[in-house]
MOPAC internal coordinates of N, CA, C and O (Angstrom, degrees):
PM7 1SCF
backbone

  N    0.0000 0     0.00 0     0.00 0    0    0    0
  C    1.4370 1     0.00 0     0.00 0    1    0    0
  C    1.5387 1   108.42 1     0.00 0    2    1    0
  O    1.2310 1   122.04 1   -23.38 1    3    2    1
  N    1.2917 1   113.69 1   156.62 1    3    2    1
  C    1.4618 1   121.08 1   175.76 1    5    3    2
  C    1.5154 1   115.71 1   -92.93 1    6    5    3
  O    1.2310 1   122.48 1   175.75 1    7    6    5
  N    1.3569 1   112.86 1    -4.25 1    7    6    5
  C    1.5079 1   118.66 1   176.05 1    9    7    6
  C    1.5080 1   107.72 1  -151.19 1   10    9    7
  O    1.2310 1   120.10 1     0.36 1   11   10    9
  N    1.3639 1   117.41 1  -179.64 1   11   10    9
  C    1.4193 1   122.85 1   179.60 1   13   11   10
  C    1.6084 1   113.98 1   -72.17 1   14   13   11
  O    1.2310 1   122.73 1   155.42 1   15   14   13
  N    1.3207 1   112.38 1   -24.58 1   15   14   13
  C    1.5202 1   118.02 1  -169.20 1   17   15   14
  C    1.5538 1   103.65 1  -132.07 1   18   17   15
  O    1.2310 1   120.47 1   -61.08 1   19   18   17
  N    1.3140 1   116.71 1   118.92 1   19   18   17
  C    1.4906 1   120.91 1   179.15 1   21   19   18
  C    1.5837 1   106.44 1  -139.08 1   22   21   19
  O    1.2310 1   124.57 1   -16.33 1   23   22   21
  N    1.3927 1   108.84 1   163.67 1   23   22   21
  C    1.4175 1   120.04 1   178.47 1   25   23   22
  C    1.5010 1   107.38 1  -121.21 1   26   25   23
  O    1.2310 1   120.87 1   -45.72 1   27   26   25
  N    1.4172 1   115.94 1   134.28 1   27   26   25
  C    1.3803 1   118.34 1   175.74 1   29   27   26
  C    1.5734 1   103.95 1  -119.96 1   30   29   27
  O    1.2310 1   120.94 1   -44.40 1   31   30   29
  N    1.3488 1   115.81 1   135.60 1   31   30   29
  C    1.4375 1   122.33 1   179.96 1   33   31   30
  C    1.4543 1   112.86 1  -123.99 1   34   33   31
  O    1.2310 1   119.44 1   -46.83 1   35   34   33
  N    1.2538 1   118.67 1   133.17 1   35   34   33
  C    1.5119 1   123.77 1   178.51 1   37   35   34
  C    1.5165 1   110.46 1  -114.13 1   38   37   35
  O    1.2310 1   118.82 1   -45.83 1   39   38   37
  N    1.1924 1   119.86 1   134.17 1   39   38   37
  C    1.4499 1   124.26 1  -176.65 1   41   39   38
  C    1.5842 1   105.97 1  -130.48 1   42   41   39
  O    1.2310 1   119.10 1   -60.95 1   43   42   41
  N    1.3394 1   119.32 1   119.05 1   43   42   41
  C    1.4301 1   125.81 1  -178.36 1   45   43   42
  C    1.5166 1   109.77 1   -99.14 1   46   45   43
  O    1.2310 1   119.35 1   -55.28 1   47   46   45
  N    1.3823 1   118.84 1   124.72 1   47   46   45
  C    1.3912 1   121.82 1  -175.73 1   49   47   46
  C    1.4724 1   112.02 1  -118.47 1   50   49   47
  O    1.2310 1   118.26 1   -25.57 1   51   50   49
  N    1.2894 1   120.93 1   154.43 1   51   50   49
  C    1.5208 1   127.63 1   164.83 1   53   51   50
  C    1.5008 1   105.45 1   -96.08 1   54   53   51
  O    1.2310 1   121.02 1   -60.32 1   55   54   53
  N    1.2609 1   115.65 1   119.68 1   55   54   53
  C    1.4839 1   119.22 1   177.86 1   57   55   54
  C    1.5616 1   111.33 1  -107.54 1   58   57   55
  O    1.2310 1   120.96 1   -74.76 1   59   58   57
  N    1.2126 1   115.77 1   105.24 1   59   58   57
  C    1.5147 1   120.49 1   177.97 1   61   59   58
  C    1.4735 1   115.38 1   -71.44 1   62   61   59
  O    1.2310 1   119.99 1   -19.20 1   63   62   61
  N    1.3737 1   117.63 1   160.80 1   63   62   61
  C    1.4069 1   116.14 1   178.63 1   65   63   62
  C    1.5710 1   114.54 1   -80.68 1   66   65   63
  O    1.2310 1   119.27 1    -5.08 1   67   66   65
  N    1.1797 1   119.00 1   174.92 1   67   66   65
  C    1.4963 1   127.32 1   174.85 1   69   67   66
  C    1.5278 1   113.07 1    64.54 1   70   69   67
  O    1.2310 1   120.90 1  -143.91 1   71   70   69
  N    1.3786 1   115.88 1    36.09 1   71   70   69
  C    1.4164 1   119.43 1   170.91 1   73   71   70
  C    1.5398 1   117.85 1    69.95 1   74   73   71
  O    1.2310 1   121.15 1  -165.54 1   75   74   73
  N    1.3239 1   115.41 1    14.46 1   75   74   73
  C    1.4764 1   119.74 1   176.49 1   77   75   74
  C    1.5277 1   104.87 1   -73.20 1   78   77   75
  O    1.2310 1   121.21 1   -23.32 1   79   78   77
  N    1.3673 1   115.29 1   156.68 1   79   78   77
  C    1.4808 1   118.10 1  -178.07 1   81   79   78
  C    1.5445 1   112.06 1   -68.96 1   82   81   79
  O    1.2310 1   120.51 1   -31.63 1   83   82   81
  N    1.4054 1   116.63 1   148.37 1   83   82   81
  C    1.4473 1   116.87 1   174.00 1   85   83   82
  C    1.5342 1   112.10 1   -70.66 1   86   85   83
  O    1.2310 1   123.00 1   -20.17 1   87   86   85
  N    1.2980 1   111.85 1   159.83 1   87   86   85
  C    1.4888 1   121.50 1   177.36 1   89   87   86
  C    1.5139 1   113.67 1  -116.51 1   90   89   87
  O    1.2310 1   118.85 1   -53.56 1   91   90   89
  N    1.2518 1   119.81 1   126.44 1   91   90   89
  C    1.4752 1   123.00 1   179.60 1   93   91   90
  C    1.5730 1   106.29 1   -68.32 1   94   93   91
  O    1.2310 1   119.95 1   -52.12 1   95   94   93
  N    1.3322 1   117.70 1   127.88 1   95   94   93
  C    1.3589 1   127.41 1   175.06 1   97   95   94
  C    1.4856 1   113.79 1   -92.96 1   98   97   95
  O    1.2310 1   122.68 1   127.09 1   99   98   97
  N    1.3930 1   112.47 1   -52.91 1   99   98   97
  C    1.4563 1   120.43 1  -177.72 1  101   99   98
  C    1.4981 1   110.11 1  -164.98 1  102  101   99
  O    1.2310 1   120.06 1    -5.87 1  103  102  101
  N    1.2796 1   117.50 1   174.13 1  103  102  101
  C    1.4698 1   123.95 1  -176.42 1  105  103  102
  C    1.5787 1   110.54 1  -149.16 1  106  105  103
  O    1.2310 1   122.44 1   -12.74 1  107  106  105
  N    1.3087 1   112.93 1   167.26 1  107  106  105
  C    1.3726 1   119.46 1   174.54 1  109  107  106
  C    1.4707 1   111.42 1  -156.01 1  110  109  107
  O    1.2310 1   119.63 1   -29.26 1  111  110  109
  N    1.3405 1   118.31 1   150.74 1  111  110  109
  C    1.4808 1   122.10 1  -177.06 1  113  111  110
  C    1.5756 1   111.10 1  -136.82 1  114  113  111
  O    1.2310 1   121.57 1   -39.77 1  115  114  113
  N    1.3105 1   114.60 1   140.23 1  115  114  113
  C    1.4542 1   121.96 1   174.54 1  117  115  114
  C    1.4802 1   107.84 1  -130.16 1  118  117  115
  O    1.2310 1   119.28 1   -50.05 1  119  118  117
  N    1.3009 1   118.98 1   129.95 1  119  118  117
  C    1.4805 1   124.50 1   167.70 1  121  119  118
  C    1.5431 1   107.72 1  -101.68 1  122  121  119
  O    1.2310 1   120.66 1   -56.14 1  123  122  121
  N    1.2983 1   116.35 1   123.86 1  123  122  121
  C    1.4270 1   124.31 1  -176.25 1  125  123  122
  C    1.5193 1   107.65 1  -106.96 1  126  125  123
  O    1.2310 1   120.09 1   -43.95 1  127  126  125
  N    1.3474 1   117.43 1   136.05 1  127  126  125
  C    1.4218 1   121.33 1  -177.19 1  129  127  126
  C    1.4772 1   111.53 1  -132.24 1  130  129  127
  O    1.2310 1   119.26 1   -20.47 1  131  130  129
  N    1.3132 1   119.01 1   159.53 1  131  130  129
  C    1.4695 1   122.19 1   177.82 1  133  131  130
  C    1.5595 1   114.18 1    68.99 1  134  133  131
  O    1.2310 1   123.08 1  -149.34 1  135  134  133
  N    1.2785 1   111.71 1    30.66 1  135  134  133
  C    1.5316 1   115.66 1  -178.90 1  137  135  134
  C    1.4843 1   112.91 1   -90.89 1  138  137  135
  O    1.2310 1   120.25 1   -15.30 1  139  138  137
  N    1.2627 1   117.12 1   164.70 1  139  138  137
  C    1.4931 1   123.71 1  -179.57 1  141  139  138
  C    1.5113 1   105.70 1   -99.20 1  142  141  139
  O    1.2310 1   120.58 1   -66.78 1  143  142  141
  N    1.3481 1   116.49 1   113.22 1  143  142  141
  C    1.4759 1   114.98 1   178.26 1  145  143  142
  C    1.5434 1   112.84 1   -55.24 1  146  145  143
  O    1.2310 1   120.45 1   -47.48 1  147  146  145
  N    1.2621 1   116.74 1   132.52 1  147  146  145
  C    1.4878 1   121.70 1   180.00 1  149  147  146
  C    1.5260 1   111.29 1    91.65 1  150  149  147
  O    1.2310 1   119.47 1   169.35 1  151  150  149
  N    1.3025 1   118.63 1   -10.65 1  151  150  149
  C    1.4598 1   119.25 1  -176.43 1  153  151  150
  C    1.5279 1   109.17 1   -84.66 1  154  153  151
  O    1.2310 1   119.83 1    -4.27 1  155  154  153
  N    1.3871 1   117.93 1   175.73 1  155  154  153
  C    1.3428 1   124.82 1   176.85 1  157  155  154
  C    1.4484 1   109.65 1  -106.21 1  158  157  155
  O    1.2310 1   118.21 1   -37.82 1  159  158  157
  N    1.3436 1   121.01 1   142.18 1  159  158  157
  C    1.4755 1   126.98 1   177.12 1  161  159  158
  C    1.5377 1   111.86 1  -137.14 1  162  161  159
  O    1.2310 1   120.51 1   -41.06 1  163  162  161
  N    1.2054 1   116.62 1   138.94 1  163  162  161
  C    1.4824 1   119.72 1   172.11 1  165  163  162
  C    1.5362 1   106.96 1   -94.28 1  166  165  163
  O    1.2310 1   121.44 1   -43.98 1  167  166  165
  N    1.3537 1   114.85 1   136.02 1  167  166  165
  C    1.4179 1   120.48 1  -174.67 1  169  167  166
  C    1.5145 1   108.31 1  -127.21 1  170  169  167
  O    1.2310 1   121.46 1   -45.52 1  171  170  169
  N    1.3807 1   114.80 1   134.48 1  171  170  169
  C    1.4849 1   121.86 1   173.08 1  173  171  170
  C    1.5187 1   106.36 1  -122.03 1  174  173  171
  O    1.2310 1   117.38 1   -53.70 1  175  174  173
  N    1.2633 1   122.58 1   126.30 1  175  174  173
  C    1.3911 1   126.99 1   171.20 1  177  175  174
  C    1.4432 1   118.42 1  -134.92 1  178  177  175
  O    1.2310 1   121.93 1   -33.90 1  179  178  177
  N    1.2871 1   113.91 1   146.10 1  179  178  177
  C    1.5211 1   118.36 1  -179.69 1  181  179  178
  C    1.5644 1   112.47 1   -91.40 1  182  181  179
  O    1.2310 1   120.03 1   -32.99 1  183  182  181
  N    1.1913 1   117.55 1   147.01 1  183  182  181
  C    1.4978 1   122.77 1   174.36 1  185  183  182
  C    1.5561 1   107.78 1   -93.05 1  186  185  183
  O    1.2310 1   121.18 1   -18.49 1  187  186  185
  N    1.3045 1   115.34 1   161.51 1  187  186  185
  C    1.4802 1   121.23 1   176.80 1  189  187  186
  C    1.4782 1   104.86 1   -67.27 1  190  189  187
  O    1.2310 1   118.14 1   -46.25 1  191  190  189
  N    1.3244 1   121.15 1   133.75 1  191  190  189
  C    1.4372 1   125.56 1  -174.33 1  193  191  190
  C    1.5890 1   104.96 1   -63.56 1  194  193  191
  O    1.2310 1   122.53 1   -37.63 1  195  194  193
  N    1.3180 1   112.75 1   142.37 1  195  194  193
  C    1.5186 1   119.47 1  -178.05 1  197  195  194
  C    1.5918 1   106.14 1  -148.94 1  198  197  195
  O    1.2310 1   120.80 1   -46.08 1  199  198  197
  N    1.2622 1   116.07 1   133.92 1  199  198  197
  C    1.4325 1   120.24 1   174.14 1  201  199  198
  C    1.5606 1   103.18 1  -100.08 1  202  201  199
  O    1.2310 1   122.88 1   -63.38 1  203  202  201
  N    1.4478 1   112.08 1   116.62 1  203  202  201
  C    1.4896 1   116.38 1  -170.34 1  205  203  202
  C    1.5182 1   105.09 1  -145.06 1  206  205  203
  O    1.2310 1   123.14 1   -42.65 1  207  206  205
  N    1.3729 1   111.58 1   137.35 1  207  206  205
  C    1.5314 1   114.88 1   173.26 1  209  207  206
  C    1.4699 1   108.13 1  -104.80 1  210  209  207
  O    1.2310 1   120.03 1   -58.59 1  211  210  209
  N    1.2335 1   117.55 1   121.41 1  211  210  209
  C    1.4922 1   120.04 1   177.63 1  213  211  210
  C    1.5339 1   107.40 1   -92.38 1  214  213  211
  O    1.2310 1   123.03 1   -58.67 1  215  214  213
  N    1.3144 1   111.80 1   121.33 1  215  214  213
  C    1.4570 1   121.56 1  -173.07 1  217  215  214
  C    1.5161 1   108.92 1   -73.71 1  218  217  215
  O    1.2310 1   120.87 1   -27.33 1  219  218  217
  N    1.3896 1   115.95 1   152.67 1  219  218  217
  C    1.4982 1   120.72 1   176.78 1  221  219  218
  C    1.5105 1   112.37 1   -55.19 1  222  221  219
  O    1.2310 1   122.70 1   -44.08 1  223  222  221
  N    1.3149 1   112.43 1   135.92 1  223  222  221
  C    1.4837 1   117.82 1  -178.71 1  225  223  222
  C    1.4561 1   113.36 1    91.20 1  226  225  223
  O    1.2310 1   117.82 1   170.81 1  227  226  225
  N    1.2760 1   121.76 1    -9.19 1  227  226  225
  C    1.4013 1   126.35 1  -176.29 1  229  227  226
  C    1.5852 1   109.47 1   -93.48 1  230  229  227
  O    1.2310 1   119.52 1   -21.75 1  231  230  229
  N    1.2958 1   118.51 1   158.25 1  231  230  229
  C    1.5117 1   120.68 1  -179.44 1  233  231  230
  C    1.5155 1   107.22 1  -128.03 1  234  233  231
  O    1.2310 1   120.83 1   -21.31 1  235  234  233
  N    1.3595 1   116.02 1   158.69 1  235  234  233
  C    1.3565 1   124.25 1   169.03 1  237  235  234
  C    1.5391 1   109.21 1   -89.82 1  238  237  235
  O    1.2310 1   119.97 1   -38.97 1  239  238  237
  N    1.3553 1   117.66 1   141.03 1  239  238  237
  C    1.4975 1   124.57 1   170.69 1  241  239  238
  C    1.4422 1   108.20 1  -127.64 1  242  241  239
  O    1.2310 1   118.25 1   -54.34 1  243  242  241
  N    1.3359 1   120.93 1   125.66 1  243  242  241
  C    1.4005 1   127.04 1   173.28 1  245  243  242
  C    1.5085 1   107.64 1  -107.38 1  246  245  243
  O    1.2310 1   122.87 1   -57.44 1  247  246  245
  N    1.3962 1   112.10 1   122.56 1  247  246  245
  C    1.4934 1   118.56 1  -178.79 1  249  247  246
  C    1.5578 1   106.61 1  -111.02 1  250  249  247
  O    1.2310 1   117.60 1   -46.48 1  251  250  249
  N    1.2942 1   122.17 1   133.52 1  251  250  249
  C    1.3899 1   126.42 1   176.19 1  253  251  250
  C    1.4807 1   108.91 1  -111.93 1  254  253  251
  O    1.2310 1   120.99 1   -48.70 1  255  254  253
  N    1.3485 1   115.71 1   131.30 1  255  254  253
  C    1.5091 1   120.09 1  -174.33 1  257  255  254
  C    1.5447 1   107.58 1  -139.54 1  258  257  255
  O    1.2310 1   120.15 1   -19.07 1  259  258  257
  N    1.3265 1   117.32 1   160.93 1  259  258  257
  C    1.3689 1   126.11 1  -179.58 1  261  259  258
  C    1.6123 1   111.61 1   -87.85 1  262  261  259
  O    1.2310 1   120.90 1   170.24 1  263  262  261
  N    1.3955 1   115.88 1    -9.76 1  263  262  261
  C    1.4282 1   118.53 1  -179.42 1  265  263  262
  C    1.5034 1   106.70 1  -154.12 1  266  265  263
  O    1.2310 1   119.45 1   -27.37 1  267  266  265
  N    1.3086 1   118.66 1   152.63 1  267  266  265
  C    1.4286 1   124.11 1   175.88 1  269  267  266
  C    1.5102 1   105.39 1  -146.87 1  270  269  267
  O    1.2310 1   118.64 1  -105.50 1  271  270  269
  N    1.3114 1   120.20 1    74.50 1  271  270  269
  C    1.3748 1   126.46 1  -174.32 1  273  271  270
  C    1.5287 1   114.77 1   -66.41 1  274  273  271
  O    1.2310 1   119.71 1   164.43 1  275  274  273
  N    1.3224 1   118.16 1   -15.57 1  275  274  273
  C    1.4181 1   123.09 1   173.51 1  277  275  274
  C    1.5046 1   112.96 1   -64.04 1  278  277  275
  O    1.2310 1   121.21 1   149.18 1  279  278  277
  N    1.4050 1   115.29 1   -30.82 1  279  278  277
  C    1.4663 1   118.17 1  -176.71 1  281  279  278
  C    1.4976 1   115.25 1  -123.07 1  282  281  279
  O    1.2310 1   120.86 1   154.51 1  283  282  281
  N    1.3375 1   115.95 1   -25.49 1  283  282  281
  C    1.4993 1   120.27 1  -168.34 1  285  283  282
  C    1.5413 1   105.12 1  -139.06 1  286  285  283
  O    1.2310 1   122.03 1   -41.46 1  287  286  285
  N    1.3216 1   113.72 1   138.54 1  287  286  285
  C    1.5405 1   123.47 1   170.46 1  289  287  286
  C    1.5308 1   105.29 1   -59.73 1  290  289  287
  O    1.2310 1   119.46 1   -49.87 1  291  290  289
  N    1.3487 1   118.64 1   130.13 1  291  290  289
  C    1.4734 1   120.83 1   179.70 1  293  291  290
  C    1.5192 1   108.44 1   -74.41 1  294  293  291
  O    1.2310 1   121.93 1   -24.85 1  295  294  293
  N    1.3476 1   113.92 1   155.15 1  295  294  293
  C    1.5463 1   121.34 1   167.71 1  297  295  294
  C    1.4472 1   106.79 1   -86.28 1  298  297  295
  O    1.2310 1   121.58 1   -61.92 1  299  298  297
  N    1.3769 1   114.58 1   118.08 1  299  298  297
  C    1.5388 1   119.19 1   177.90 1  301  299  298
  C    1.4595 1   113.47 1   -61.10 1  302  301  299
  O    1.2310 1   120.30 1   -38.55 1  303  302  301
  N    1.2850 1   117.04 1   141.45 1  303  302  301
  C    1.5088 1   122.46 1   173.99 1  305  303  302
  C    1.4527 1   112.49 1   137.47 1  306  305  303
  O    1.2310 1   120.44 1    24.38 1  307  306  305
  N    1.2739 1   116.76 1  -155.62 1  307  306  305
  C    1.3872 1   125.53 1  -175.73 1  309  307  306
  C    1.5638 1   119.43 1   -82.25 1  310  309  307
  O    1.2310 1   123.52 1   151.70 1  311  310  309
  N    1.3006 1   110.86 1   -28.30 1  311  310  309
  C    1.4936 1   116.58 1   176.38 1  313  311  310
  C    1.4687 1   116.60 1    90.68 1  314  313  311
  O    1.2310 1   120.18 1    31.65 1  315  314  313
  N    1.3264 1   117.26 1  -148.35 1  315  314  313
  C    1.5192 1   120.61 1  -173.08 1  317  315  314
  C    1.4814 1   105.06 1  -139.43 1  318  317  315
  O    1.2310 1   120.41 1   -27.04 1  319  318  317
  N    1.3402 1   116.81 1   152.96 1  319  318  317
  C    1.4334 1   120.32 1   170.73 1  321  319  318
  C    1.4459 1   104.31 1  -100.53 1  322  321  319
  O    1.2310 1   118.24 1   -57.15 1  323  322  321
  N    1.4086 1   120.95 1   122.85 1  323  322  321
  C    1.4465 1   118.96 1  -179.33 1  325  323  322
  C    1.5099 1   109.76 1   -99.68 1  326  325  323
  O    1.2310 1   120.77 1   -52.22 1  327  326  325
  N    1.2854 1   116.13 1   127.78 1  327  326  325
  C    1.4519 1   123.40 1  -178.33 1  329  327  326
  C    1.4901 1   105.71 1  -125.08 1  330  329  327
  O    1.2310 1   120.05 1   -51.30 1  331  330  329
  N    1.3165 1   117.52 1   128.70 1  331  330  329
  C    1.4716 1   117.28 1   176.33 1  333  331  330
  C    1.5630 1   107.22 1  -140.83 1  334  333  331
  O    1.2310 1   122.08 1   -27.04 1  335  334  333
  N    1.1942 1   113.62 1   152.96 1  335  334  333
  C    1.4899 1   115.17 1  -175.54 1  337  335  334
  C    1.5594 1   109.24 1   149.67 1  338  337  335
  O    1.2310 1   121.60 1    26.77 1  339  338  337
  N    1.2937 1   114.55 1  -153.23 1  339  338  337
  C    1.4655 1   121.73 1   178.28 1  341  339  338
  C    1.5355 1   112.86 1    54.39 1  342  341  339
  O    1.2310 1   120.85 1  -156.04 1  343  342  341
  N    1.3431 1   115.97 1    23.96 1  343  342  341
  C    1.4292 1   118.75 1   178.83 1  345  343  342
  C    1.5476 1   113.96 1    76.61 1  346  345  343
  O    1.2310 1   118.31 1   177.35 1  347  346  345
  N    1.2758 1   120.83 1    -2.65 1  347  346  345
  C    1.4405 1   124.30 1  -171.02 1  349  347  346
  C    1.6017 1   114.13 1   -97.71 1  350  349  347
  O    1.2310 1   121.22 1   169.03 1  351  350  349
  N    1.3961 1   115.27 1   -10.97 1  351  350  349
  C    1.4510 1   116.03 1  -176.97 1  353  351  350
  C    1.5435 1   107.00 1   -99.27 1  354  353  351
  O    1.2310 1   122.50 1   -32.91 1  355  354  353
  N    1.3224 1   112.81 1   147.09 1  355  354  353
  C    1.4648 1   120.65 1  -173.52 1  357  355  354
  C    1.4847 1   109.63 1  -155.62 1  358  357  355
  O    1.2310 1   121.60 1   -24.24 1  359  358  357
  N    1.3153 1   114.55 1   155.76 1  359  358  357
  C    1.4359 1   127.20 1   171.25 1  361  359  358
  C    1.5073 1   112.07 1  -120.29 1  362  361  359
  O    1.2310 1   120.13 1   -65.91 1  363  362  361
  N    1.3354 1   117.35 1   114.09 1  363  362  361
  C    1.5033 1   118.11 1  -173.86 1  365  363  362
  C    1.4791 1   103.49 1  -108.14 1  366  365  363
  O    1.2310 1   119.92 1   -63.26 1  367  366  365
  N    1.2881 1   117.76 1   116.74 1  367  366  365
  C    1.5275 1   124.68 1   173.34 1  369  367  366
  C    1.4858 1   110.94 1  -113.91 1  370  369  367
  O    1.2310 1   120.95 1   -47.44 1  371  370  369
  N    1.3519 1   115.78 1   132.56 1  371  370  369
  C    1.4705 1   117.41 1   172.92 1  373  371  370
  C    1.4527 1   111.28 1   -72.45 1  374  373  371
  O    1.2310 1   116.36 1   -53.43 1  375  374  373
  N    1.2593 1   124.53 1   126.57 1  375  374  373
  C    1.4324 1   129.49 1   179.48 1  377  375  374
  C    1.5271 1   114.41 1  -114.36 1  378  377  375
  O    1.2310 1   120.12 1   -23.61 1  379  378  377
  N    1.2458 1   117.37 1   156.39 1  379  378  377
  C    1.4602 1   120.53 1   178.93 1  381  379  378
  C    1.5228 1   105.68 1  -141.17 1  382  381  379
  O    1.2310 1   121.93 1   -22.80 1  383  382  381
  N    1.3091 1   113.92 1   157.20 1  383  382  381
  C    1.4461 1   118.69 1   176.31 1  385  383  382
  C    1.5627 1   112.50 1   -74.57 1  386  385  383
  O    1.2310 1   121.70 1   -28.11 1  387  386  385
  N    1.2004 1   114.35 1   151.89 1  387  386  385
  C    1.5343 1   122.25 1   178.42 1  389  387  386
  C    1.4776 1   107.06 1  -102.47 1  390  389  387
  O    1.2310 1   120.93 1   -55.32 1  391  390  389
  N    1.3057 1   115.82 1   124.68 1  391  390  389
  C    1.5254 1   121.13 1  -179.35 1  393  391  390
  C    1.4949 1   106.92 1   -65.55 1  394  393  391
  O    1.2310 1   119.82 1   -48.25 1  395  394  393
  N    1.2613 1   117.96 1   131.75 1  395  394  393
  C    1.5481 1   124.44 1   174.92 1  397  395  394
  C    1.4657 1   107.11 1   -95.28 1  398  397  395
  O    1.2310 1   121.50 1   -66.62 1  399  398  397
  N    1.4169 1   114.74 1   113.38 1  399  398  397
  C    1.4781 1   120.32 1  -179.82 1  401  399  398
  C    1.4872 1   110.59 1   -82.69 1  402  401  399
  O    1.2310 1   120.10 1   180.00 1  403  402  401

């Protein structure tokens, strides 16, 4: 983080094929406090529960941001640098079977 208190926002989108605009499915926010500026932190946050059917050919997109003023008042300041990779980042979604009629 760049300061002792930061906000991390996750937004999960449905991305349809053929260049149509993505659709927001759900979001989640975590405000982290007491951090050491310049240090590394692992963050786990839950998204607001949503029942959603992803159509064939669509993809999920997870966007991480330091602010989400549409839903949450931002934490003022410098924010956080979000780095993910090295095989340690993941998105876990609970899935269920769709009944075939």
